[in-house]
Steps between C-alpha positions, in 0.01 A plus 500: 500500500279815536253306713780395735621860538146620551432250778834552664477675836786747468468618861547145632789451259676811624435408860663163440792669326565716808483197727741302287741791473504575871748226619738594213483871581525445876806277453654753266451779755679286760781408270553858398607595853783249474595576139517875545739448791725296275404143603346274232154368601490187285414286809137626505368163376615344829333773705172463319490129580594542863255790548218305332550194724545701824186702435293192408615285796453772765166611353381138498586428863425845648205590277644851482603656169687777687718245681556329169628821342723568797646151487571541128685827570707333774580201283604725208722711722669195656569340161643831361705544817696195383532655155611835653765337715647300215483759226534833683682375807771276357480580130371174353359486150135617503410269210641191665348574838163576335513164315572313821214681682257427222583129504470501884164675483362250251605204714408661834150609392423166334622298798311698766183524288492122479602450861229726632212419267598165345453388140138438407232591250332725756613859463574688823367857485479817712257789495656729244530875522182673388469801271343810642342798324647852572219757517502786253812372315331172430193678364692663213363351175709214354828600677352472852385141458836399358740680738307539822312178549804290592658342810736668750825392334397658171442833668824463694679448165361832368619677812850342495560606141440865594691477829799341337502756217483785751772347717748440219436820302398764752691434825863552603512144635374373166777689323758342729336161441537531119853627537587182686382297205644714223841580648575331832860618514395863469217447748742341754742792454211737575435320831192309391479156672490285187476158663232619741283632217546175303405286798185706554421484124531118492282460810233730359505287187442192711202659689318644195566211263376257766167694498486425127540133590226527759279655235533183291385266774244697704373773268516386137407153617428318821753222484870427477631308204862385467700741278199729477732796445526364143813715429327824591812603686700497177221688328505769769876531463448550123235764571750693713746502212245594237369776735851648505527445878227757578169436687287671240679312222 
């Protein structure tokens, strides 16, 4: 046992931990925008799948990771636009609509993956997102190699945590945003556009969570696998709850 621990590369282990945690954290950041505005974000599993497929397909045919990321964002927003209309617009049950969207996403992604690439033993791959070293920060002993020798979406996740925390805790708009989620009747009485904030929150959830899906197919790996979200959407929703609906949590 001691020999195993001695030979274990702790730096590589921590790097891998950061990479594996990134899609969960990125999805949780996205879901938090919806949850803090008062709309449950349990549909994230569907967004992850749609985002992963959209990013992979567009990256494969365009050979552009940037276009792949943009397509994932668009796909996530369009899917969540349906959710926003049904839940926020006409008051349908969020849980029921989320279940329907998840089932749709499973079928949709499986069908189009097979329609576009067929079913064979040969694995279709794209050029995945590469890690890049940040000067100075990446040279810090131990911590630098772990935190600052990653790919773009990992760095974006760091930034989004801080931006979301600042927005929700330190801005007047963030205060209104939380008020909409905590007491929508009082917020509406105060003249805050409750439905508008909730629509925006749901669409932001679609955009950011879809990036987490793109991470799975073109950053963490270089391929799309059916149901590759592997219930990470539910895990991200659990993270939001355990973090007490705060970015830092």
